[in-house]
Structures are given as structure tokens and as C-alpha cells.
Biotite code that builds the C-alpha atoms (Angstrom):
import biotite.structure as struc

atoms = struc.array([
    struc.Atom([212.481, -22.153, -40.230], chain_id="A", res_id=1, res_name="MET", atom_name="CA", element="C"),
    struc.Atom([216.296, -22.204, -39.175], chain_id="A", res_id=2, res_name="ALA", atom_name="CA", element="C"),
    struc.Atom([218.065, -25.409, -40.021], chain_id="A", res_id=3, res_name="LYS", atom_name="CA", element="C"),
    struc.Atom([220.645, -24.614, -36.879], chain_id="A", res_id=4, res_name="SER", atom_name="CA", element="C"),
    struc.Atom([220.096, -22.589, -33.872], chain_id="A", res_id=5, res_name="LEU", atom_name="CA", element="C"),
    struc.Atom([222.649, -21.375, -31.421], chain_id="A", res_id=6, res_name="CYS", atom_name="CA", element="C"),
    struc.Atom([221.322, -20.733, -27.777], chain_id="A", res_id=7, res_name="ILE", atom_name="CA", element="C"),
    struc.Atom([223.831, -18.699, -25.826], chain_id="A", res_id=8, res_name="ILE", atom_name="CA", element="C"),
    struc.Atom([223.096, -18.922, -22.080], chain_id="A", res_id=9, res_name="GLY", atom_name="CA", element="C"),
    struc.Atom([221.915, -22.533, -20.779], chain_id="A", res_id=10, res_name="LEU", atom_name="CA", element="C"),
    struc.Atom([219.762, -21.140, -17.692], chain_id="A", res_id=11, res_name="GLY", atom_name="CA", element="C"),
    struc.Atom([216.158, -21.139, -16.739], chain_id="A", res_id=12, res_name="TYR", atom_name="CA", element="C"),
    struc.Atom([215.237, -19.547, -20.422], chain_id="A", res_id=13, res_name="ILE", atom_name="CA", element="C"),
    struc.Atom([218.015, -21.051, -22.616], chain_id="A", res_id=14, res_name="GLY", atom_name="CA", element="C"),
    struc.Atom([218.102, -24.522, -21.681], chain_id="A", res_id=15, res_name="LEU", atom_name="CA", element="C"),
    struc.Atom([214.331, -25.461, -21.881], chain_id="A", res_id=16, res_name="PRO", atom_name="CA", element="C"),
    struc.Atom([214.122, -23.479, -25.180], chain_id="A", res_id=17, res_name="THR", atom_name="CA", element="C"),
    struc.Atom([217.272, -25.457, -26.564], chain_id="A", res_id=18, res_name="ALA", atom_name="CA", element="C"),
    struc.Atom([215.741, -28.611, -25.405], chain_id="A", res_id=19, res_name="CYS", atom_name="CA", element="C"),
    struc.Atom([212.206, -27.974, -26.824], chain_id="A", res_id=20, res_name="THR", atom_name="CA", element="C"),
    struc.Atom([213.686, -26.872, -30.346], chain_id="A", res_id=21, res_name="PHE", atom_name="CA", element="C"),
    struc.Atom([216.064, -29.994, -30.376], chain_id="A", res_id=22, res_name="ALA", atom_name="CA", element="C"),
    struc.Atom([213.223, -32.373, -29.408], chain_id="A", res_id=23, res_name="ALA", atom_name="CA", element="C"),
    struc.Atom([211.189, -31.100, -32.134], chain_id="A", res_id=24, res_name="ASN", atom_name="CA", element="C"),
    struc.Atom([213.881, -31.541, -34.992], chain_id="A", res_id=25, res_name="GLY", atom_name="CA", element="C"),
    struc.Atom([215.957, -28.566, -35.060], chain_id="A", res_id=26, res_name="VAL", atom_name="CA", element="C"),
    struc.Atom([219.803, -28.647, -34.887], chain_id="A", res_id=27, res_name="GLN", atom_name="CA", element="C"),
    struc.Atom([220.653, -26.924, -31.627], chain_id="A", res_id=28, res_name="VAL", atom_name="CA", element="C"),
    struc.Atom([223.987, -25.844, -30.136], chain_id="A", res_id=29, res_name="LEU", atom_name="CA", element="C"),
    struc.Atom([223.814, -24.713, -26.657], chain_id="A", res_id=30, res_name="GLY", atom_name="CA", element="C"),
    struc.Atom([226.531, -22.519, -25.383], chain_id="A", res_id=31, res_name="VAL", atom_name="CA", element="C"),
    struc.Atom([227.464, -21.525, -22.141], chain_id="A", res_id=32, res_name="ASP", atom_name="CA", element="C"),
    struc.Atom([230.805, -20.306, -20.488], chain_id="A", res_id=33, res_name="LYS", atom_name="CA", element="C"),
    struc.Atom([230.377, -22.287, -17.061], chain_id="A", res_id=34, res_name="ASN", atom_name="CA", element="C"),
    struc.Atom([232.357, -25.540, -17.903], chain_id="A", res_id=35, res_name="PRO", atom_name="CA", element="C"),
    struc.Atom([230.337, -27.325, -15.231], chain_id="A", res_id=36, res_name="SER", atom_name="CA", element="C"),
    struc.Atom([227.004, -26.560, -17.011], chain_id="A", res_id=37, res_name="ILE", atom_name="CA", element="C"),
    struc.Atom([228.346, -28.035, -20.059], chain_id="A", res_id=38, res_name="ILE", atom_name="CA", element="C"),
    struc.Atom([229.724, -31.088, -18.081], chain_id="A", res_id=39, res_name="THR", atom_name="CA", element="C"),
    struc.Atom([226.400, -31.704, -16.490], chain_id="A", res_id=40, res_name="SER", atom_name="CA", element="C"),
    struc.Atom([224.486, -31.339, -19.620], chain_id="A", res_id=41, res_name="LEU", atom_name="CA", element="C"),
    struc.Atom([226.949, -33.827, -21.495], chain_id="A", res_id=42, res_name="ARG", atom_name="CA", element="C"),
    struc.Atom([226.041, -36.351, -18.519], chain_id="A", res_id=43, res_name="SER", atom_name="CA", element="C"),
    struc.Atom([222.408, -35.919, -19.365], chain_id="A", res_id=44, res_name="SER", atom_name="CA", element="C"),
    struc.Atom([221.885, -33.971, -16.023], chain_id="A", res_id=45, res_name="ARG", atom_name="CA", element="C"),
    struc.Atom([219.957, -30.800, -15.738], chain_id="A", res_id=46, res_name="VAL", atom_name="CA", element="C"),
    struc.Atom([221.646, -28.207, -13.517], chain_id="A", res_id=47, res_name="HIS", atom_name="CA", element="C"),
    struc.Atom([218.571, -26.238, -12.688], chain_id="A", res_id=48, res_name="ILE", atom_name="CA", element="C"),
    struc.Atom([215.169, -26.984, -10.904], chain_id="A", res_id=49, res_name="GLN", atom_name="CA", element="C"),
    struc.Atom([212.480, -27.129, -13.601], chain_id="A", res_id=50, res_name="GLU", atom_name="CA", element="C"),
    struc.Atom([209.451, -29.653, -13.511], chain_id="A", res_id=51, res_name="PRO", atom_name="CA", element="C"),
    struc.Atom([209.572, -31.636, -16.698], chain_id="A", res_id=52, res_name="GLY", atom_name="CA", element="C"),
    struc.Atom([212.950, -30.307, -17.697], chain_id="A", res_id=53, res_name="LEU", atom_name="CA", element="C"),
    struc.Atom([214.940, -33.699, -17.304], chain_id="A", res_id=54, res_name="GLN", atom_name="CA", element="C"),
    struc.Atom([212.497, -35.507, -19.367], chain_id="A", res_id=55, res_name="GLU", atom_name="CA", element="C"),
    struc.Atom([212.826, -32.913, -22.414], chain_id="A", res_id=56, res_name="ILE", atom_name="CA", element="C"),
    struc.Atom([216.567, -32.757, -21.896], chain_id="A", res_id=57, res_name="LEU", atom_name="CA", element="C"),
    struc.Atom([216.407, -36.707, -22.271], chain_id="A", res_id=58, res_name="ASP", atom_name="CA", element="C"),
    struc.Atom([214.533, -36.419, -25.350], chain_id="A", res_id=59, res_name="LYS", atom_name="CA", element="C"),
    struc.Atom([216.597, -33.708, -26.918], chain_id="A", res_id=60, res_name="ALA", atom_name="CA", element="C"),
    struc.Atom([219.742, -35.823, -26.533], chain_id="A", res_id=61, res_name="ILE", atom_name="CA", element="C"),
    struc.Atom([218.092, -38.965, -27.506], chain_id="A", res_id=62, res_name="MET", atom_name="CA", element="C"),
    struc.Atom([216.952, -37.055, -30.968], chain_id="A", res_id=63, res_name="SER", atom_name="CA", element="C"),
    struc.Atom([220.599, -36.400, -31.574], chain_id="A", res_id=64, res_name="GLY", atom_name="CA", element="C"),
    struc.Atom([219.726, -32.698, -32.117], chain_id="A", res_id=65, res_name="ASN", atom_name="CA", element="C"),
    struc.Atom([221.226, -30.987, -29.328], chain_id="A", res_id=66, res_name="LEU", atom_name="CA", element="C"),
    struc.Atom([225.033, -30.209, -28.533], chain_id="A", res_id=67, res_name="THR", atom_name="CA", element="C"),
    struc.Atom([226.458, -28.328, -26.016], chain_id="A", res_id=68, res_name="VAL", atom_name="CA", element="C"),
    struc.Atom([229.868, -26.153, -26.004], chain_id="A", res_id=69, res_name="SER", atom_name="CA", element="C"),
    struc.Atom([231.610, -23.520, -24.362], chain_id="A", res_id=70, res_name="GLU", atom_name="CA", element="C"),
    struc.Atom([232.098, -21.881, -27.695], chain_id="A", res_id=71, res_name="THR", atom_name="CA", element="C"),
    struc.Atom([229.962, -20.624, -30.494], chain_id="A", res_id=72, res_name="VAL", atom_name="CA", element="C"),
    struc.Atom([230.090, -21.921, -33.940], chain_id="A", res_id=73, res_name="GLN", atom_name="CA", element="C"),
    struc.Atom([228.228, -20.997, -37.113], chain_id="A", res_id=74, res_name="PRO", atom_name="CA", element="C"),
    struc.Atom([224.452, -21.489, -37.314], chain_id="A", res_id=75, res_name="CYS", atom_name="CA", element="C"),
    struc.Atom([221.539, -19.901, -39.043], chain_id="A", res_id=76, res_name="ASP", atom_name="CA", element="C"),
    struc.Atom([219.954, -18.363, -35.953], chain_id="A", res_id=77, res_name="ALA", atom_name="CA", element="C"),
    struc.Atom([221.180, -17.088, -32.661], chain_id="A", res_id=78, res_name="TYR", atom_name="CA", element="C"),
    struc.Atom([219.189, -16.636, -29.475], chain_id="A", res_id=79, res_name="LEU", atom_name="CA", element="C"),
    struc.Atom([220.975, -14.842, -26.634], chain_id="A", res_id=80, res_name="ILE", atom_name="CA", element="C"),
    struc.Atom([219.349, -15.918, -23.088], chain_id="A", res_id=81, res_name="ALA", atom_name="CA", element="C"),
    struc.Atom([222.009, -14.556, -20.635], chain_id="A", res_id=82, res_name="VAL", atom_name="CA", element="C"),
    struc.Atom([221.430, -12.651, -17.335], chain_id="A", res_id=83, res_name="PRO", atom_name="CA", element="C"),
    struc.Atom([221.044, -8.908, -17.169], chain_id="A", res_id=84, res_name="THR", atom_name="CA", element="C"),
    struc.Atom([221.698, -8.074, -13.488], chain_id="A", res_id=85, res_name="PRO", atom_name="CA", element="C"),
    struc.Atom([221.105, -4.779, -11.738], chain_id="A", res_id=86, res_name="PHE", atom_name="CA", element="C"),
    struc.Atom([224.079, -2.491, -10.574], chain_id="A", res_id=87, res_name="HIS", atom_name="CA", element="C"),
    struc.Atom([223.467, -0.852, -6.948], chain_id="A", res_id=88, res_name="ALA", atom_name="CA", element="C"),
    struc.Atom([222.073, 2.093, -8.800], chain_id="A", res_id=89, res_name="ASP", atom_name="CA", element="C"),
    struc.Atom([219.584, 0.038, -10.583], chain_id="A", res_id=90, res_name="LYS", atom_name="CA", element="C"),
    struc.Atom([221.295, 0.335, -14.023], chain_id="A", res_id=91, res_name="SER", atom_name="CA", element="C"),
    struc.Atom([221.425, -2.821, -16.240], chain_id="A", res_id=92, res_name="ALA", atom_name="CA", element="C"),
    struc.Atom([224.506, -4.512, -16.321], chain_id="A", res_id=93, res_name="ASP", atom_name="CA", element="C"),
    struc.Atom([224.836, -5.267, -20.142], chain_id="A", res_id=94, res_name="MET", atom_name="CA", element="C"),
    struc.Atom([228.251, -6.877, -19.733], chain_id="A", res_id=95, res_name="SER", atom_name="CA", element="C"),
    struc.Atom([226.729, -10.636, -20.523], chain_id="A", res_id=96, res_name="PHE", atom_name="CA", element="C"),
    struc.Atom([224.739, -9.414, -23.228], chain_id="A", res_id=97, res_name="VAL", atom_name="CA", element="C"),
    struc.Atom([227.779, -7.535, -24.978], chain_id="A", res_id=98, res_name="LYS", atom_name="CA", element="C"),
    struc.Atom([229.981, -10.935, -24.424], chain_id="A", res_id=99, res_name="ALA", atom_name="CA", element="C"),
    struc.Atom([227.310, -12.963, -26.059], chain_id="A", res_id=100, res_name="ALA", atom_name="CA", element="C"),
    struc.Atom([226.883, -10.362, -28.752], chain_id="A", res_id=101, res_name="ALA", atom_name="CA", element="C"),
    struc.Atom([230.525, -10.267, -29.375], chain_id="A", res_id=102, res_name="GLU", atom_name="CA", element="C"),
    struc.Atom([230.869, -14.070, -29.425], chain_id="A", res_id=103, res_name="SER", atom_name="CA", element="C"),
    struc.Atom([228.557, -14.435, -32.343], chain_id="A", res_id=104, res_name="ILE", atom_name="CA", element="C"),
    struc.Atom([229.733, -11.566, -34.437], chain_id="A", res_id=105, res_name="ARG", atom_name="CA", element="C"),
    struc.Atom([232.480, -13.505, -36.282], chain_id="A", res_id=106, res_name="PRO", atom_name="CA", element="C"),
    struc.Atom([229.923, -16.041, -37.348], chain_id="A", res_id=107, res_name="HIS", atom_name="CA", element="C"),
    struc.Atom([227.323, -13.704, -38.611], chain_id="A", res_id=108, res_name="LEU", atom_name="CA", element="C"),
    struc.Atom([226.300, -13.593, -42.015], chain_id="A", res_id=109, res_name="LYS", atom_name="CA", element="C"),
    struc.Atom([223.380, -12.038, -44.096], chain_id="A", res_id=110, res_name="PRO", atom_name="CA", element="C"),
    struc.Atom([220.095, -13.754, -43.586], chain_id="A", res_id=111, res_name="GLY", atom_name="CA", element="C"),
    struc.Atom([220.975, -14.970, -39.953], chain_id="A", res_id=112, res_name="ASN", atom_name="CA", element="C"),
    struc.Atom([218.398, -14.319, -37.160], chain_id="A", res_id=113, res_name="LEU", atom_name="CA", element="C"),
    struc.Atom([219.512, -12.907, -34.151], chain_id="A", res_id=114, res_name="VAL", atom_name="CA", element="C"),
    struc.Atom([217.006, -12.700, -30.963], chain_id="A", res_id=115, res_name="ILE", atom_name="CA", element="C"),
    struc.Atom([217.907, -11.079, -27.604], chain_id="A", res_id=116, res_name="LEU", atom_name="CA", element="C"),
    struc.Atom([216.003, -12.578, -24.651], chain_id="A", res_id=117, res_name="GLU", atom_name="CA", element="C"),
    struc.Atom([217.881, -11.325, -21.861], chain_id="A", res_id=118, res_name="SER", atom_name="CA", element="C"),
    struc.Atom([216.702, -12.353, -18.475], chain_id="A", res_id=119, res_name="THR", atom_name="CA", element="C"),
])
């Protein structure tokens, strides 16, 4: 199992995943480019409506295993959970995925795990 996990994108997929891993003993770095999301989470407040999420966030924070940041740091595993909206022509807008991939590139080393869970 990875000793540290970086989850990029703290929305409906990323935040519950980050909280669940942290509450169960994994060191998690949650990353989001939106400063208001980071501020909210640092104040122990969820920014999305999801039943039970506040409780799991509280548990994750109390465990000391969850930190949040606007920037990626070296970890053993990376999970990219950013949006993939559609253009008017129904093609996927991959800009968020590409930006997230570029943000982890300087930190990657052999043996790292990278998971793409675009939403």
C-alpha cells in the first residue's frame, strides 16, 4: 500500500476519496487550485453536498492524515480526479486533466502509481 497519496481535485470524487483514505490511515495530500475550497477545508467545512461527508472529513482531519494545498508535493501515489467537461461539439475538454498531469510530472519517480479518474 502507498505510504502517501496525492489526490488532485477535491470535488465530488476527490474529496470523499481523500477523506476515506485519510480516515483509514493513509497520509493524504488533497490538492485543488481553487483557494476557497482549500480555505473551507482548512476550516473543517465541506464545500459540496454529500450525505455523511462532513463526518468523514472531521474523522480525516482528527486523524492527522489529511492535509490540503493548492500545490502538488511528492507522494507515492497520485489520483487525478478533475472534471472533463464537454465542448459544444461534444468532444472532451482535456485541459484540466493535462494541467493535473503536468503538475505531478516534476515529482514522478519509478514505482509511483498514477490513477486517472476524470469526472
